[in-house]
mmCIF file of the N, C-alpha and C atoms, coordinates in Angstrom:
data_MODEL
# 
_entry.id   MODEL 
# 
loop_
_atom_site.group_PDB 
_atom_site.id 
_atom_site.type_symbol 
_atom_site.label_atom_id 
_atom_site.label_alt_id 
_atom_site.label_comp_id 
_atom_site.label_asym_id 
_atom_site.label_entity_id 
_atom_site.label_seq_id 
_atom_site.pdbx_PDB_ins_code 
_atom_site.Cartn_x 
_atom_site.Cartn_y 
_atom_site.Cartn_z 
_atom_site.occupancy 
_atom_site.B_iso_or_equiv 
_atom_site.pdbx_formal_charge 
_atom_site.auth_seq_id 
_atom_site.auth_comp_id 
_atom_site.auth_asym_id 
_atom_site.auth_atom_id 
_atom_site.pdbx_PDB_model_num 
ATOM 1   N N  . UNK A 1 1  ? -33.902 -61.825 2.795   1.00 0.00 ? 1  UNK A N  1 
ATOM 2   C CA . UNK A 1 1  ? -33.787 -60.800 2.483   1.00 0.00 ? 1  UNK A CA 1 
ATOM 3   C C  . UNK A 1 1  ? -34.757 -59.695 2.780   1.00 0.00 ? 1  UNK A C  1 
ATOM 4   N N  . UNK A 1 2  ? -33.569 -58.786 3.075   1.00 0.00 ? 2  UNK A N  1 
ATOM 5   C CA . UNK A 1 2  ? -35.236 -57.450 4.068   1.00 0.00 ? 2  UNK A CA 1 
ATOM 6   C C  . UNK A 1 2  ? -36.356 -57.193 2.100   1.00 0.00 ? 2  UNK A C  1 
ATOM 7   N N  . UNK A 1 3  ? -37.433 -56.915 3.354   1.00 0.00 ? 3  UNK A N  1 
ATOM 8   C CA . UNK A 1 3  ? -38.643 -57.039 2.154   1.00 0.00 ? 3  UNK A CA 1 
ATOM 9   C C  . UNK A 1 3  ? -38.524 -55.539 1.764   1.00 0.00 ? 3  UNK A C  1 
ATOM 10  N N  . UNK A 1 4  ? -37.861 -54.496 2.452   1.00 0.00 ? 4  UNK A N  1 
ATOM 11  C CA . UNK A 1 4  ? -37.727 -52.946 2.520   1.00 0.00 ? 4  UNK A CA 1 
ATOM 12  C C  . UNK A 1 4  ? -39.196 -52.670 1.968   1.00 0.00 ? 4  UNK A C  1 
ATOM 13  N N  . UNK A 1 5  ? -40.431 -52.526 3.128   1.00 0.00 ? 5  UNK A N  1 
ATOM 14  C CA . UNK A 1 5  ? -41.532 -52.183 2.708   1.00 0.00 ? 5  UNK A CA 1 
ATOM 15  C C  . UNK A 1 5  ? -41.273 -50.605 2.528   1.00 0.00 ? 5  UNK A C  1 
ATOM 16  N N  . UNK A 1 6  ? -42.632 -50.571 1.879   1.00 0.00 ? 6  UNK A N  1 
ATOM 17  C CA . UNK A 1 6  ? -42.359 -48.791 0.998   1.00 0.00 ? 6  UNK A CA 1 
ATOM 18  C C  . UNK A 1 6  ? -43.001 -47.596 1.569   1.00 0.00 ? 6  UNK A C  1 
ATOM 19  N N  . UNK A 1 7  ? -43.515 -48.113 3.296   1.00 0.00 ? 7  UNK A N  1 
ATOM 20  C CA . UNK A 1 7  ? -43.967 -46.657 3.884   1.00 0.00 ? 7  UNK A CA 1 
ATOM 21  C C  . UNK A 1 7  ? -43.888 -46.839 4.980   1.00 0.00 ? 7  UNK A C  1 
ATOM 22  N N  . UNK A 1 8  ? -44.087 -45.697 6.264   1.00 0.00 ? 8  UNK A N  1 
ATOM 23  C CA . UNK A 1 8  ? -44.325 -46.146 7.773   1.00 0.00 ? 8  UNK A CA 1 
ATOM 24  C C  . UNK A 1 8  ? -45.722 -46.603 7.723   1.00 0.00 ? 8  UNK A C  1 
ATOM 25  N N  . UNK A 1 9  ? -45.672 -47.702 8.604   1.00 0.00 ? 9  UNK A N  1 
ATOM 26  C CA . UNK A 1 9  ? -47.101 -47.976 9.123   1.00 0.00 ? 9  UNK A CA 1 
ATOM 27  C C  . UNK A 1 9  ? -47.548 -47.276 10.065  1.00 0.00 ? 9  UNK A C  1 
ATOM 28  N N  . UNK A 1 10 ? -46.747 -46.324 10.459  1.00 0.00 ? 10 UNK A N  1 
ATOM 29  C CA . UNK A 1 10 ? -48.077 -45.197 11.132  1.00 0.00 ? 10 UNK A CA 1 
ATOM 30  C C  . UNK A 1 10 ? -48.498 -43.655 10.360  1.00 0.00 ? 10 UNK A C  1 
ATOM 31  N N  . UNK A 1 11 ? -47.795 -43.331 9.708   1.00 0.00 ? 11 UNK A N  1 
ATOM 32  C CA . UNK A 1 11 ? -47.821 -42.267 9.349   1.00 0.00 ? 11 UNK A CA 1 
ATOM 33  C C  . UNK A 1 11 ? -47.992 -42.269 6.873   1.00 0.00 ? 11 UNK A C  1 
ATOM 34  N N  . UNK A 1 12 ? -48.090 -43.541 6.823   1.00 0.00 ? 12 UNK A N  1 
ATOM 35  C CA . UNK A 1 12 ? -47.576 -43.697 5.254   1.00 0.00 ? 12 UNK A CA 1 
ATOM 36  C C  . UNK A 1 12 ? -46.564 -42.516 4.740   1.00 0.00 ? 12 UNK A C  1 
ATOM 37  N N  . UNK A 1 13 ? -45.792 -42.849 4.943   1.00 0.00 ? 13 UNK A N  1 
ATOM 38  C CA . UNK A 1 13 ? -44.673 -41.791 4.721   1.00 0.00 ? 13 UNK A CA 1 
ATOM 39  C C  . UNK A 1 13 ? -44.058 -42.743 3.365   1.00 0.00 ? 13 UNK A C  1 
ATOM 40  N N  . UNK A 1 14 ? -44.156 -42.178 2.113   1.00 0.00 ? 14 UNK A N  1 
ATOM 41  C CA . UNK A 1 14 ? -43.433 -43.404 1.595   1.00 0.00 ? 14 UNK A CA 1 
ATOM 42  C C  . UNK A 1 14 ? -41.421 -43.321 1.925   1.00 0.00 ? 14 UNK A C  1 
ATOM 43  N N  . UNK A 1 15 ? -41.350 -44.794 1.639   1.00 0.00 ? 15 UNK A N  1 
ATOM 44  C CA . UNK A 1 15 ? -40.169 -45.070 2.664   1.00 0.00 ? 15 UNK A CA 1 
ATOM 45  C C  . UNK A 1 15 ? -39.341 -46.067 0.828   1.00 0.00 ? 15 UNK A C  1 
ATOM 46  N N  . UNK A 1 16 ? -38.511 -45.059 0.402   1.00 0.00 ? 16 UNK A N  1 
ATOM 47  C CA . UNK A 1 16 ? -38.131 -45.840 -0.839  1.00 0.00 ? 16 UNK A CA 1 
ATOM 48  C C  . UNK A 1 16 ? -36.917 -46.786 -0.603  1.00 0.00 ? 16 UNK A C  1 
ATOM 49  N N  . UNK A 1 17 ? -36.277 -47.592 -1.188  1.00 0.00 ? 17 UNK A N  1 
ATOM 50  C CA . UNK A 1 17 ? -35.218 -48.616 -0.966  1.00 0.00 ? 17 UNK A CA 1 
ATOM 51  C C  . UNK A 1 17 ? -33.987 -47.642 -0.268  1.00 0.00 ? 17 UNK A C  1 
ATOM 52  N N  . UNK A 1 18 ? -34.308 -46.428 -0.921  1.00 0.00 ? 18 UNK A N  1 
ATOM 53  C CA . UNK A 1 18 ? -32.666 -45.518 -0.653  1.00 0.00 ? 18 UNK A CA 1 
ATOM 54  C C  . UNK A 1 18 ? -32.996 -44.795 0.549   1.00 0.00 ? 18 UNK A C  1 
ATOM 55  N N  . UNK A 1 19 ? -33.901 -44.931 1.052   1.00 0.00 ? 19 UNK A N  1 
ATOM 56  C CA . UNK A 1 19 ? -34.382 -44.002 2.127   1.00 0.00 ? 19 UNK A CA 1 
ATOM 57  C C  . UNK A 1 19 ? -32.752 -43.997 3.272   1.00 0.00 ? 19 UNK A C  1 
ATOM 58  N N  . UNK A 1 20 ? -33.173 -42.686 4.053   1.00 0.00 ? 20 UNK A N  1 
ATOM 59  C CA . UNK A 1 20 ? -32.206 -43.343 4.924   1.00 0.00 ? 20 UNK A CA 1 
ATOM 60  C C  . UNK A 1 20 ? -32.709 -43.040 6.611   1.00 0.00 ? 20 UNK A C  1 
ATOM 61  N N  . UNK A 1 21 ? -34.774 -42.796 6.119   1.00 0.00 ? 21 UNK A N  1 
ATOM 62  C CA . UNK A 1 21 ? -35.393 -42.131 7.229   1.00 0.00 ? 21 UNK A CA 1 
ATOM 63  C C  . UNK A 1 21 ? -35.810 -43.238 7.603   1.00 0.00 ? 21 UNK A C  1 
ATOM 64  N N  . UNK A 1 22 ? -36.105 -44.549 7.167   1.00 0.00 ? 22 UNK A N  1 
ATOM 65  C CA . UNK A 1 22 ? -36.570 -46.146 7.463   1.00 0.00 ? 22 UNK A CA 1 
ATOM 66  C C  . UNK A 1 22 ? -35.619 -46.494 8.421   1.00 0.00 ? 22 UNK A C  1 
ATOM 67  N N  . UNK A 1 23 ? -36.904 -47.226 9.868   1.00 0.00 ? 23 UNK A N  1 
ATOM 68  C CA . UNK A 1 23 ? -36.498 -47.955 11.004  1.00 0.00 ? 23 UNK A CA 1 
ATOM 69  C C  . UNK A 1 23 ? -37.438 -49.347 10.945  1.00 0.00 ? 23 UNK A C  1 
ATOM 70  N N  . UNK A 1 24 ? -36.361 -50.238 11.379  1.00 0.00 ? 24 UNK A N  1 
ATOM 71  C CA . UNK A 1 24 ? -37.167 -51.713 11.426  1.00 0.00 ? 24 UNK A CA 1 
ATOM 72  C C  . UNK A 1 24 ? -36.913 -52.274 12.874  1.00 0.00 ? 24 UNK A C  1 
ATOM 73  N N  . UNK A 1 25 ? -37.848 -52.931 12.817  1.00 0.00 ? 25 UNK A N  1 
ATOM 74  C CA . UNK A 1 25 ? -37.377 -53.825 13.976  1.00 0.00 ? 25 UNK A CA 1 
ATOM 75  C C  . UNK A 1 25 ? -37.433 -55.563 13.551  1.00 0.00 ? 25 UNK A C  1 
ATOM 76  N N  . UNK A 1 26 ? -36.378 -56.083 14.070  1.00 0.00 ? 26 UNK A N  1 
ATOM 77  C CA . UNK A 1 26 ? -36.295 -57.408 13.954  1.00 0.00 ? 26 UNK A CA 1 
ATOM 78  C C  . UNK A 1 26 ? -37.331 -58.162 12.822  1.00 0.00 ? 26 UNK A C  1 
ATOM 79  N N  . UNK A 1 27 ? -38.468 -57.704 12.902  1.00 0.00 ? 27 UNK A N  1 
ATOM 80  C CA . UNK A 1 27 ? -39.395 -58.008 12.107  1.00 0.00 ? 27 UNK A CA 1 
ATOM 81  C C  . UNK A 1 27 ? -40.377 -57.926 10.939  1.00 0.00 ? 27 UNK A C  1 
ATOM 82  N N  . UNK A 1 28 ? -39.163 -56.710 10.695  1.00 0.00 ? 28 UNK A N  1 
ATOM 83  C CA . UNK A 1 28 ? -39.349 -55.610 9.509   1.00 0.00 ? 28 UNK A CA 1 
ATOM 84  C C  . UNK A 1 28 ? -40.450 -54.684 9.329   1.00 0.00 ? 28 UNK A C  1 
ATOM 85  N N  . UNK A 1 29 ? -41.347 -54.776 10.512  1.00 0.00 ? 29 UNK A N  1 
ATOM 86  C CA . UNK A 1 29 ? -42.235 -53.855 11.374  1.00 0.00 ? 29 UNK A CA 1 
ATOM 87  C C  . UNK A 1 29 ? -41.415 -52.719 10.759  1.00 0.00 ? 29 UNK A C  1 
ATOM 88  N N  . UNK A 1 30 ? -41.660 -51.338 9.595   1.00 0.00 ? 30 UNK A N  1 
ATOM 89  C CA . UNK A 1 30 ? -41.309 -50.265 9.483   1.00 0.00 ? 30 UNK A CA 1 
ATOM 90  C C  . UNK A 1 30 ? -42.037 -49.189 9.732   1.00 0.00 ? 30 UNK A C  1 
ATOM 91  N N  . UNK A 1 31 ? -40.849 -48.240 9.690   1.00 0.00 ? 31 UNK A N  1 
ATOM 92  C CA . UNK A 1 31 ? -41.429 -46.700 10.354  1.00 0.00 ? 31 UNK A CA 1 
ATOM 93  C C  . UNK A 1 31 ? -40.503 -45.822 9.760   1.00 0.00 ? 31 UNK A C  1 
ATOM 94  N N  . UNK A 1 32 ? -40.953 -44.448 10.462  1.00 0.00 ? 32 UNK A N  1 
ATOM 95  C CA . UNK A 1 32 ? -40.153 -43.293 9.003   1.00 0.00 ? 32 UNK A CA 1 
ATOM 96  C C  . UNK A 1 32 ? -39.332 -42.827 10.576  1.00 0.00 ? 32 UNK A C  1 
ATOM 97  N N  . UNK A 1 33 ? -38.584 -42.617 10.258  1.00 0.00 ? 33 UNK A N  1 
ATOM 98  C CA . UNK A 1 33 ? -37.377 -41.800 11.703  1.00 0.00 ? 33 UNK A CA 1 
ATOM 99  C C  . UNK A 1 33 ? -38.431 -40.913 12.459  1.00 0.00 ? 33 UNK A C  1 
ATOM 100 N N  . UNK A 1 34 ? -39.259 -40.146 12.055  1.00 0.00 ? 34 UNK A N  1 
ATOM 101 C CA . UNK A 1 34 ? -40.071 -38.692 13.145  1.00 0.00 ? 34 UNK A CA 1 
ATOM 102 C C  . UNK A 1 34 ? -41.071 -40.015 13.562  1.00 0.00 ? 34 UNK A C  1 
ATOM 103 N N  . UNK A 1 35 ? -41.798 -40.927 12.992  1.00 0.00 ? 35 UNK A N  1 
ATOM 104 C CA . UNK A 1 35 ? -42.667 -41.643 13.794  1.00 0.00 ? 35 UNK A CA 1 
ATOM 105 C C  . UNK A 1 35 ? -41.755 -42.709 14.903  1.00 0.00 ? 35 UNK A C  1 
ATOM 106 N N  . UNK A 1 36 ? -40.939 -42.941 14.356  1.00 0.00 ? 36 UNK A N  1 
ATOM 107 C CA . UNK A 1 36 ? -40.090 -43.655 15.372  1.00 0.00 ? 36 UNK A CA 1 
ATOM 108 C C  . UNK A 1 36 ? -39.381 -43.340 16.614  1.00 0.00 ? 36 UNK A C  1 
ATOM 109 N N  . UNK A 1 37 ? -39.030 -42.161 16.662  1.00 0.00 ? 37 UNK A N  1 
ATOM 110 C CA . UNK A 1 37 ? -37.857 -41.178 17.788  1.00 0.00 ? 37 UNK A CA 1 
ATOM 111 C C  . UNK A 1 37 ? -39.179 -40.720 18.429  1.00 0.00 ? 37 UNK A C  1 
ATOM 112 N N  . UNK A 1 38 ? -40.562 -40.045 17.641  1.00 0.00 ? 38 UNK A N  1 
ATOM 113 C CA . UNK A 1 38 ? -40.788 -38.881 18.455  1.00 0.00 ? 38 UNK A CA 1 
ATOM 114 C C  . UNK A 1 38 ? -42.267 -39.628 18.951  1.00 0.00 ? 38 UNK A C  1 
ATOM 115 N N  . UNK A 1 39 ? -42.731 -40.164 18.303  1.00 0.00 ? 39 UNK A N  1 
ATOM 116 C CA . UNK A 1 39 ? -44.035 -40.791 18.691  1.00 0.00 ? 39 UNK A CA 1 
ATOM 117 C C  . UNK A 1 39 ? -43.632 -42.227 19.614  1.00 0.00 ? 39 UNK A C  1 
ATOM 118 N N  . UNK A 1 40 ? -43.212 -42.945 19.250  1.00 0.00 ? 40 UNK A N  1 
ATOM 119 C CA . UNK A 1 40 ? -42.748 -44.551 19.263  1.00 0.00 ? 40 UNK A CA 1 
ATOM 120 C C  . UNK A 1 40 ? -41.536 -45.011 20.592  1.00 0.00 ? 40 UNK A C  1 
ATOM 121 N N  . UNK A 1 41 ? -40.611 -43.738 20.716  1.00 0.00 ? 41 UNK A N  1 
ATOM 122 C CA . UNK A 1 41 ? -39.639 -43.652 21.351  1.00 0.00 ? 41 UNK A CA 1 
ATOM 123 C C  . UNK A 1 41 ? -38.437 -44.923 21.110  1.00 0.00 ? 41 UNK A C  1 
ATOM 124 N N  . UNK A 1 42 ? -38.509 -45.423 19.799  1.00 0.00 ? 42 UNK A N  1 
ATOM 125 C CA . UNK A 1 42 ? -37.664 -46.517 19.578  1.00 0.00 ? 42 UNK A CA 1 
ATOM 126 C C  . UNK A 1 42 ? -38.305 -47.540 19.608  1.00 0.00 ? 42 UNK A C  1 
ATOM 127 N N  . UNK A 1 43 ? -39.464 -47.983 20.115  1.00 0.00 ? 43 UNK A N  1 
ATOM 128 C CA . UNK A 1 43 ? -39.595 -48.806 20.300  1.00 0.00 ? 43 UNK A CA 1 
ATOM 129 C C  . UNK A 1 43 ? -40.809 -49.872 19.544  1.00 0.00 ? 43 UNK A C  1 
ATOM 130 N N  . UNK A 1 44 ? -40.596 -50.792 18.887  1.00 0.00 ? 44 UNK A N  1 
ATOM 131 C CA . UNK A 1 44 ? -42.214 -51.000 18.036  1.00 0.00 ? 44 UNK A CA 1 
ATOM 132 C C  . UNK A 1 44 ? -43.543 -51.175 18.704  1.00 0.00 ? 44 UNK A C  1 
ATOM 133 N N  . UNK A 1 45 ? -44.217 -50.696 18.613  1.00 0.00 ? 45 UNK A N  1 
ATOM 134 C CA . UNK A 1 45 ? -45.411 -50.761 18.934  1.00 0.00 ? 45 UNK A CA 1 
ATOM 135 C C  . UNK A 1 45 ? -46.344 -52.405 18.715  1.00 0.00 ? 45 UNK A C  1 
ATOM 136 N N  . UNK A 1 46 ? -45.945 -52.713 17.553  1.00 0.00 ? 46 UNK A N  1 
ATOM 137 C CA . UNK A 1 46 ? -45.962 -54.738 17.374  1.00 0.00 ? 46 UNK A CA 1 
ATOM 138 C C  . UNK A 1 46 ? -45.119 -55.711 18.250  1.00 0.00 ? 46 UNK A C  1 
ATOM 139 N N  . UNK A 1 47 ? -44.499 -55.586 18.233  1.00 0.00 ? 47 UNK A N  1 
ATOM 140 C CA . UNK A 1 47 ? -43.069 -56.367 19.136  1.00 0.00 ? 47 UNK A CA 1 
ATOM 141 C C  . UNK A 1 47 ? -42.559 -56.078 20.166  1.00 0.00 ? 47 UNK A C  1 
ATOM 142 N N  . UNK A 1 48 ? -42.464 -54.665 20.276  1.00 0.00 ? 48 UNK A N  1 
ATOM 143 C CA . UNK A 1 48 ? -41.777 -54.013 21.541  1.00 0.00 ? 48 UNK A CA 1 
ATOM 144 C C  . UNK A 1 48 ? -40.383 -54.154 21.211  1.00 0.00 ? 48 UNK A C  1 
ATOM 145 N N  . UNK A 1 49 ? -39.725 -54.831 20.367  1.00 0.00 ? 49 UNK A N  1 
ATOM 146 C CA . UNK A 1 49 ? -38.749 -54.295 19.537  1.00 0.00 ? 49 UNK A CA 1 
ATOM 147 C C  . UNK A 1 49 ? -37.913 -53.262 19.081  1.00 0.00 ? 49 UNK A C  1 
ATOM 148 N N  . UNK A 1 50 ? -36.769 -53.388 19.057  1.00 0.00 ? 50 UNK A N  1 
ATOM 149 C CA . UNK A 1 50 ? -36.225 -52.404 19.014  1.00 0.00 ? 50 UNK A CA 1 
ATOM 150 C C  . UNK A 1 50 ? -35.993 -51.523 17.719  1.00 0.00 ? 50 UNK A C  1 
ATOM 151 N N  . UNK A 1 51 ? -36.181 -50.213 17.421  1.00 0.00 ? 51 UNK A N  1 
ATOM 152 C CA . UNK A 1 51 ? -36.459 -49.776 15.948  1.00 0.00 ? 51 UNK A CA 1 
ATOM 153 C C  . UNK A 1 51 ? -35.299 -49.154 15.486  1.00 0.00 ? 51 UNK A C  1 
ATOM 154 N N  . UNK A 1 52 ? -34.435 -49.842 14.276  1.00 0.00 ? 52 UNK A N  1 
ATOM 155 C CA . UNK A 1 52 ? -32.871 -49.568 13.732  1.00 0.00 ? 52 UNK A CA 1 
ATOM 156 C C  . UNK A 1 52 ? -33.604 -48.549 12.354  1.00 0.00 ? 52 UNK A C  1 
ATOM 157 N N  . UNK A 1 53 ? -31.772 -48.349 11.857  1.00 0.00 ? 53 UNK A N  1 
ATOM 158 C CA . UNK A 1 53 ? -31.773 -47.706 11.010  1.00 0.00 ? 53 UNK A CA 1 
ATOM 159 C C  . UNK A 1 53 ? -31.784 -49.381 9.998   1.00 0.00 ? 53 UNK A C  1 
ATOM 160 N N  . UNK A 1 54 ? -32.583 -48.834 8.453   1.00 0.00 ? 54 UNK A N  1 
ATOM 161 C CA . UNK A 1 54 ? -32.985 -50.047 7.800   1.00 0.00 ? 54 UNK A CA 1 
ATOM 162 C C  . UNK A 1 54 ? -31.892 -50.027 7.136   1.00 0.00 ? 54 UNK A C  1 
ATOM 163 N N  . UNK A 1 55 ? -31.169 -51.366 6.736   1.00 0.00 ? 55 UNK A N  1 
ATOM 164 C CA . UNK A 1 55 ? -29.864 -50.661 5.583   1.00 0.00 ? 55 UNK A CA 1 
ATOM 165 C C  . UNK A 1 55 ? -30.376 -50.906 4.354   1.00 0.00 ? 55 UNK A C  1 
ATOM 166 N N  . UNK A 1 56 ? -29.530 -50.324 3.567   1.00 0.00 ? 56 UNK A N  1 
ATOM 167 C CA . UNK A 1 56 ? -29.892 -50.025 2.419   1.00 0.00 ? 56 UNK A CA 1 
ATOM 168 C C  . UNK A 1 56 ? -29.443 -51.060 1.366   1.00 0.00 ? 56 UNK A C  1 
ATOM 169 N N  . UNK A 1 57 ? -30.251 -51.481 -0.085  1.00 0.00 ? 57 UNK A N  1 
ATOM 170 C CA . UNK A 1 57 ? -29.775 -52.339 -1.108  1.00 0.00 ? 57 UNK A CA 1 
ATOM 171 C C  . UNK A 1 57 ? -29.293 -51.584 -1.851  1.00 0.00 ? 57 UNK A C  1 
ATOM 172 N N  . UNK A 1 58 ? -27.559 -51.849 -2.518  1.00 0.00 ? 58 UNK A N  1 
ATOM 173 C CA . UNK A 1 58 ? -27.092 -51.441 -3.329  1.00 0.00 ? 58 UNK A CA 1 
ATOM 174 C C  . UNK A 1 58 ? -28.086 -51.317 -4.456  1.00 0.00 ? 58 UNK A C  1 
ATOM 175 N N  . UNK A 1 59 ? -28.165 -49.911 -5.259  1.00 0.00 ? 59 UNK A N  1 
ATOM 176 C CA . UNK A 1 59 ? -28.883 -49.554 -6.760  1.00 0.00 ? 59 UNK A CA 1 
ATOM 177 C C  . UNK A 1 59 ? -28.357 -50.860 -7.193  1.00 0.00 ? 59 UNK A C  1 
ATOM 178 N N  . UNK A 1 60 ? -27.412 -51.695 -7.701  1.00 0.00 ? 60 UNK A N  1 
ATOM 179 C CA . UNK A 1 60 ? -26.886 -52.289 -8.631  1.00 0.00 ? 60 UNK A CA 1 
ATOM 180 C C  . UNK A 1 60 ? -28.009 -53.922 -8.167  1.00 0.00 ? 60 UNK A C  1 
ATOM 181 N N  . UNK A 1 61 ? -28.451 -53.946 -7.139  1.00 0.00 ? 61 UNK A N  1 
ATOM 182 C CA . UNK A 1 61 ? -28.783 -55.406 -7.016  1.00 0.00 ? 61 UNK A CA 1 
ATOM 183 C C  . UNK A 1 61 ? -30.533 -54.950 -6.925  1.00 0.00 ? 61 UNK A C  1 
ATOM 184 N N  . UNK A 1 62 ? -30.824 -53.958 -6.978  1.00 0.00 ? 62 UNK A N  1 
ATOM 185 C CA . UNK A 1 62 ? -32.400 -54.147 -6.520  1.00 0.00 ? 62 UNK A CA 1 
ATOM 186 C C  . UNK A 1 62 ? -33.108 -54.320 -8.354  1.00 0.00 ? 62 UNK A C  1 
ATOM 187 N N  . UNK A 1 63 ? -32.629 -54.222 -8.987  1.00 0.00 ? 63 UNK A N  1 
ATOM 188 C CA . UNK A 1 63 ? -33.577 -54.835 -10.167 1.00 0.00 ? 63 UNK A CA 1 
ATOM 189 C C  . UNK A 1 63 ? -33.790 -56.343 -10.070 1.00 0.00 ? 63 UNK A C  1 
ATOM 190 N N  . UNK A 1 64 ? -32.459 -56.996 -9.754  1.00 0.00 ? 64 UNK A N  1 
ATOM 191 C CA . UNK A 1 64 ? -33.059 -58.686 -9.655  1.00 0.00 ? 64 UNK A CA 1 
ATOM 192 C C  . UNK A 1 64 ? -33.771 -59.138 -7.847  1.00 0.00 ? 64 UNK A C  1 
ATOM 193 N N  . UNK A 1 65 ? -33.415 -57.628 -7.273  1.00 0.00 ? 65 UNK A N  1 
ATOM 194 C CA . UNK A 1 65 ? -33.981 -57.838 -5.829  1.00 0.00 ? 65 UNK A CA 1 
ATOM 195 C C  . UNK A 1 65 ? -34.413 -56.964 -5.319  1.00 0.00 ? 65 UNK A C  1 
ATOM 196 N N  . UNK A 1 66 ? -36.114 -56.808 -5.835  1.00 0.00 ? 66 UNK A N  1 
ATOM 197 C CA . UNK A 1 66 ? -36.880 -55.122 -6.021  1.00 0.00 ? 66 UNK A CA 1 
ATOM 198 C C  . UNK A 1 66 ? -37.454 -55.371 -4.295  1.00 0.00 ? 66 UNK A C  1 
ATOM 199 N N  . UNK A 1 67 ? -37.419 -54.084 -4.220  1.00 0.00 ? 67 UNK A N  1 
ATOM 200 C CA . UNK A 1 67 ? -38.244 -53.740 -2.913  1.00 0.00 ? 67 UNK A CA 1 
ATOM 201 C C  . UNK A 1 67 ? -39.502 -54.313 -2.966  1.00 0.00 ? 67 UNK A C  1 
ATOM 202 N N  . UNK A 1 68 ? -40.510 -54.585 -1.792  1.00 0.00 ? 68 UNK A N  1 
ATOM 203 C CA . UNK A 1 68 ? -41.878 -54.261 -1.359  1.00 0.00 ? 68 UNK A CA 1 
ATOM 204 C C  . UNK A 1 68 ? -42.391 -53.266 -1.771  1.00 0.00 ? 68 UNK A C  1 
ATOM 205 N N  . UNK A 1 69 ? -43.741 -53.869 -2.324  1.00 0.00 ? 69 UNK A N  1 
ATOM 206 C CA . UNK A 1 69 ? -44.521 -52.524 -2.774  1.00 0.00 ? 69 UNK A CA 1 
ATOM 207 C C  . UNK A 1 69 ? -46.067 -52.804 -2.025  1.00 0.00 ? 69 UNK A C  1 
ATOM 208 N N  . UNK A 1 70 ? -46.260 -53.964 -1.343  1.00 0.00 ? 70 UNK A N  1 
ATOM 209 C CA . UNK A 1 70 ? -47.260 -53.766 -0.221  1.00 0.00 ? 70 UNK A CA 1 
ATOM 210 C C  . UNK A 1 70 ? -46.216 -52.930 0.833   1.00 0.00 ? 70 UNK A C  1 
ATOM 211 N N  . UNK A 1 71 ? -48.061 -52.075 1.256   1.00 0.00 ? 71 UNK A N  1 
ATOM 212 C CA . UNK A 1 71 ? -48.200 -50.713 1.681   1.00 0.00 ? 71 UNK A CA 1 
ATOM 213 C C  . UNK A 1 71 ? -48.600 -51.514 3.232   1.00 0.00 ? 71 UNK A C  1 
ATOM 214 N N  . UNK A 1 72 ? -48.158 -51.022 4.356   1.00 0.00 ? 72 UNK A N  1 
ATOM 215 C CA . UNK A 1 72 ? -48.723 -51.787 5.406   1.00 0.00 ? 72 UNK A CA 1 
ATOM 216 C C  . UNK A 1 72 ? -48.783 -50.342 6.238   1.00 0.00 ? 72 UNK A C  1 
ATOM 217 N N  . UNK A 1 73 ? -50.221 -50.053 6.525   1.00 0.00 ? 73 UNK A N  1 
ATOM 218 C CA . UNK A 1 73 ? -50.202 -48.737 7.901   1.00 0.00 ? 73 UNK A CA 1 
ATOM 219 C C  . UNK A 1 73 ? -51.493 -49.204 9.032   1.00 0.00 ? 73 UNK A C  1 
ATOM 220 N N  . UNK A 1 74 ? -50.799 -48.917 9.609   1.00 0.00 ? 74 UNK A N  1 
ATOM 221 C CA . UNK A 1 74 ? -52.400 -48.872 10.842  1.00 0.00 ? 74 UNK A CA 1 
ATOM 222 C C  . UNK A 1 74 ? -53.420 -47.843 10.543  1.00 0.00 ? 74 UNK A C  1 
ATOM 223 N N  . UNK A 1 75 ? -54.714 -48.368 10.494  1.00 0.00 ? 75 UNK A N  1 
ATOM 224 C CA . UNK A 1 75 ? -55.843 -47.479 10.169  1.00 0.00 ? 75 UNK A CA 1 
ATOM 225 C C  . UNK A 1 75 ? -55.716 -46.873 11.288  1.00 0.00 ? 75 UNK A C  1 
ATOM 226 N N  . UNK A 1 76 ? -55.392 -46.358 12.267  1.00 0.00 ? 76 UNK A N  1 
ATOM 227 C CA . UNK A 1 76 ? -55.940 -45.443 13.147  1.00 0.00 ? 76 UNK A CA 1 
ATOM 228 C C  . UNK A 1 76 ? -54.122 -44.607 13.793  1.00 0.00 ? 76 UNK A C  1 
ATOM 229 N N  . UNK A 1 77 ? -53.541 -45.345 12.679  1.00 0.00 ? 77 UNK A N  1 
ATOM 230 C CA . UNK A 1 77 ? -52.085 -44.443 13.136  1.00 0.00 ? 77 UNK A CA 1 
ATOM 231 C C  . UNK A 1 77 ? -51.504 -45.153 14.375  1.00 0.00 ? 77 UNK A C  1 
ATOM 232 N N  . UNK A 1 78 ? -50.627 -44.462 14.724  1.00 0.00 ? 78 UNK A N  1 
ATOM 233 C CA . UNK A 1 78 ? -49.800 -44.736 16.079  1.00 0.00 ? 78 UNK A CA 1 
ATOM 234 C C  . UNK A 1 78 ? -50.034 -43.772 17.315  1.00 0.00 ? 78 UNK A C  1 
ATOM 235 N N  . UNK A 1 79 ? -49.723 -44.384 18.073  1.00 0.00 ? 79 UNK A N  1 
ATOM 236 C CA . UNK A 1 79 ? -49.576 -43.861 19.380  1.00 0.00 ? 79 UNK A CA 1 
ATOM 237 C C  . UNK A 1 79 ? -48.815 -43.562 20.500  1.00 0.00 ? 79 UNK A C  1 
ATOM 238 N N  . UNK A 1 80 ? -48.597 -42.275 20.936  1.00 0.00 ? 80 UNK A N  1 
ATOM 239 C CA . UNK A 1 80 ? -47.338 -42.220 21.924  1.00 0.00 ? 80 UNK A CA 1 
ATOM 240 C C  . UNK A 1 80 ? -46.698 -43.797 22.450  1.00 0.00 ? 80 UNK A C  1 
ATOM 241 N N  . UNK A 1 81 ? -45.796 -43.386 22.701  1.00 0.00 ? 81 UNK A N  1 
ATOM 242 C CA . UNK A 1 81 ? -45.076 -44.743 23.868  1.00 0.00 ? 81 UNK A CA 1 
ATOM 243 C C  . UNK A 1 81 ? -45.246 -44.448 24.948  1.00 0.00 ? 81 UNK A C  1 
ATOM 244 N N  . UNK A 1 82 ? -45.042 -45.620 26.126  1.00 0.00 ? 82 UNK A N  1 
ATOM 245 C CA . UNK A 1 82 ? -45.753 -45.171 27.389  1.00 0.00 ? 82 UNK A CA 1 
ATOM 246 C C  . UNK A 1 82 ? -44.493 -44.768 27.793  1.00 0.00 ? 82 UNK A C  1 
# 
């Protein structure tokens, strides 16, 4: 089950479970749409994987299967993709 991490790893922007701006790779590294497209050019800086729109969990399931509250943030932010 997806963790639905609460923020962008680059800029720490809040990405609640219902966000349409969240982008993830196959390892669930999580980024906002702006960082994913403008800074990272759609490529995860951690694994090199493709960043895609994160699926949203139906609100009726969030009570039983809540989103993660663990924030993962790169201390130096992200750098532009080469």
